[in-house]
C-alpha positions in Angstrom: -247.9 -52.3 -76.6 -249.0 -48.6 -77.6 -251.0 -49.0 -74.2 -247.9 -49.1 -72.2 -245.8 -46.9 -73.9 -248.5 -43.8 -73.6 -249.2 -45.0 -69.9 -245.3 -44.5 -68.9 -245.1 -41.3 -71.0 -248.2 -40.5 -69.5 -246.6 -41.1 -65.6 -243.8 -39.8 -66.4 -245.3 -36.4 -67.2 -247.5 -36.6 -64.2 -244.6 -37.3 -62.1 -242.3 -34.7 -64.1 -245.4 -31.9 -63.4 -245.6 -32.5 -59.6 -241.9 -32.2 -59.1 -242.3 -29.2 -61.2 -245.4 -27.9 -59.0 -243.4 -28.3 -55.6 -240.7 -26.9 -56.8 -242.3 -23.5 -57.6 -244.0 -23.8 -54.4 -241.5 -24.1 -52.1 -239.4 -21.3 -53.7 -242.3 -19.0 -53.9 -242.5 -19.9 -50.2 -239.0 -19.2 -49.5 -239.4 -16.1 -51.2 -242.0 -15.1 -49.3 -240.4 -15.5 -46.1 -237.3 -13.4 -47.3 -237.0 -9.9 -46.2 -234.9 -7.2 -47.4 -231.9 -6.4 -46.0 -232.9 -2.6 -45.4 -236.0 -3.9 -43.9 -234.0 -5.7 -41.1 -232.1 -2.8 -40.3 -231.0 -3.1 -36.6 -233.9 -5.9 -36.1 -231.0 -7.9 -34.3 -230.7 -5.3 -31.5 -234.2 -4.8 -30.4 -234.2 -5.9 -26.6 -230.9 -5.3 -26.1 -228.8 -2.8 -24.9 -228.2 0.0 -27.5 -224.3 -0.4 -28.3 -222.4 3.1 -27.0 -220.9 5.5 -28.9 -218.7 8.1 -29.1 -219.2 10.8 -32.3 -218.6 14.3 -33.2 -221.0 17.1 -32.8 -221.3 20.0 -35.7 -219.7 22.0 -33.7 -216.4 19.8 -33.3 -217.8 18.8 -29.4 -217.0 15.3 -28.4 -220.7 13.5 -27.7 -221.1 10.2 -26.4 -224.6 8.6 -25.9 -223.1 7.8 -21.8 -222.9 11.8 -21.7 -227.2 12.0 -21.8 -229.0 11.4 -18.3 -230.3 7.8 -18.0 -233.7 8.7 -17.1 -234.4 10.2 -20.6 -236.4 8.0 -23.1 -233.8 8.8 -26.4 -234.8 8.3 -29.6 -231.5 7.4 -32.3 -232.5 8.7 -35.6 -230.0 7.6 -38.7 -230.6 10.3 -41.7 -228.4 11.7 -44.5 -228.9 14.7 -46.3 -229.2 13.0 -49.8 -232.3 10.7 -48.8 -236.2 11.5 -49.7 -237.5 9.7 -46.5 -235.1 11.7 -44.0 -236.3 15.1 -45.7 -240.0 13.7 -45.4 -239.8 12.8 -42.0 -237.3 15.3 -40.3 -240.3 18.5 -40.0 -242.1 16.0 -37.6 -239.3 15.5 -36.0 -238.5 18.4 -34.7 -241.9 19.4 -34.1 -241.7 16.1 -31.3 -238.8 17.2 -30.0 -239.7 21.1 -29.3 -243.0 19.5 -28.0 -241.3 16.7 -25.6 -238.0 18.1 -24.7 -238.6 19.1 -21.6 -240.2 16.0 -20.4 -237.5 13.5 -20.1 -237.5 12.5 -23.9 -234.4 13.3 -26.3 -233.8 13.1 -29.7 -230.5 12.6 -31.3 -230.3 12.6 -35.0 -226.9 10.5 -36.4 -226.0 11.8 -39.7 -224.7 8.7 -41.7 -221.6 9.7 -44.0 -222.6 13.5 -45.4 -219.7 15.9 -45.4 -219.8 18.2 -42.6 -221.2 21.2 -45.3 -223.8 19.1 -46.2 -225.2 18.0 -42.5 -225.0 22.0 -41.6 -226.7 22.6 -44.5 -229.8 20.1 -43.9 -229.8 21.4 -40.3 -230.4 24.9 -41.4 -232.7 23.7 -44.0 -235.6 22.2 -41.5 -234.1 24.5 -38.6 -233.1 21.5 -36.7 -233.1 22.1 -32.7 -232.2 18.3 -31.4 -228.4 17.2 -31.3 -227.1 15.9 -34.1 -223.7 13.5 -34.6 -222.4 13.0 -37.1 -221.1 9.3 -38.3 -218.4 10.1 -40.8 -216.9 6.7 -41.0 -220.3 4.9 -40.8 -218.9 3.2 -37.4 -222.0 3.6 -35.6 -224.4 2.9 -38.3 -222.6 -0.6 -38.3 -222.7 -1.0 -34.5 -226.5 -0.3 -34.9 -226.8 -2.6 -37.9 -228.3 0.2 -40.1 -228.1 -0.9 -44.1 -230.9 1.5 -44.9 -231.8 5.2 -44.0 -233.7 6.5 -42.0 -233.6 4.1 -39.3 -234.9 5.2 -35.8 -234.5 3.6 -32.7 -236.6 3.9 -29.2 -234.2 3.2 -26.3 -236.0 3.4 -22.6 -234.2 4.1 -19.3 -232.4 1.7 -18.8 -230.5 2.2 -22.4 -232.2 -1.0 -24.2 -233.8 -0.7 -27.6 -237.1 -1.6 -27.3 -238.3 -0.5 -30.7 -237.2 0.2 -34.5 -238.4 2.3 -37.1 -237.2 1.8 -40.9 -238.1 4.5 -43.5 -239.8 7.7 -42.5 -241.5 7.5 -39.3 -244.2 9.5 -38.8 -245.2 12.3 -36.1 -247.7 9.8 -34.9 -245.3 6.8 -34.5 -242.7 9.3 -32.5 -245.7 10.5 -30.5 -247.3 6.9 -29.9 -243.4 5.6 -28.6 -243.3 8.5 -26.2 -246.6 8.4 -25.1 -246.4 4.7 -24.5 -243.3 4.4 -22.5 
C-alpha cells in the first residue's frame, strides 16, 4: 500500500513538473516572438504606397508630399524637440541633406506635436535647412503608424516605402539608403 501511494505521488509530481515546464517554455517562447509597439512603427507600410499628407511648414505654407518632384528619393523623418535620439541623429541628417540635396534626394522632417516655438528653436539650434512639416494634430504620424520617435522612412521614386528605421538613424545608414537606390 505504501509503495502504491508513493508511486502515485511520484507520478502526480512528474506530470505537474511536465506541465509547468511546458507552460514556462511556451510562455517564454511567446515573449521572445513579441516585439514592442515602438519597434513596429510603420512596419505595415513597407512595400506599400506612402500615405499622402498635407501639412504646414514652419512659415505657415501648406505643403503636401504630392508637391515634391516624383523623381526624387524621399526620406521622411518623424521627430520631436524633446526626443533624445532625435537630437542624436539630427546633425548627421543635416550633413546628408547638404551632401545630396542636389542629387535627387529629398529629406523631409516631420515634427510631431511640438509647439511652433519648440520646433523653431530646435531647427535654429541644429541649423536645419531641409524642409520641416508640422504634424500638430498627429494625423500624419497616425497614417504612417508611428508609435515612437524617431522613425525614418525611405520612399522610392514611385512613392513606395521601401525601408524604415526605428530609433536614431546613423549618417552611415542614411548614406547607405541613398547609395542603394
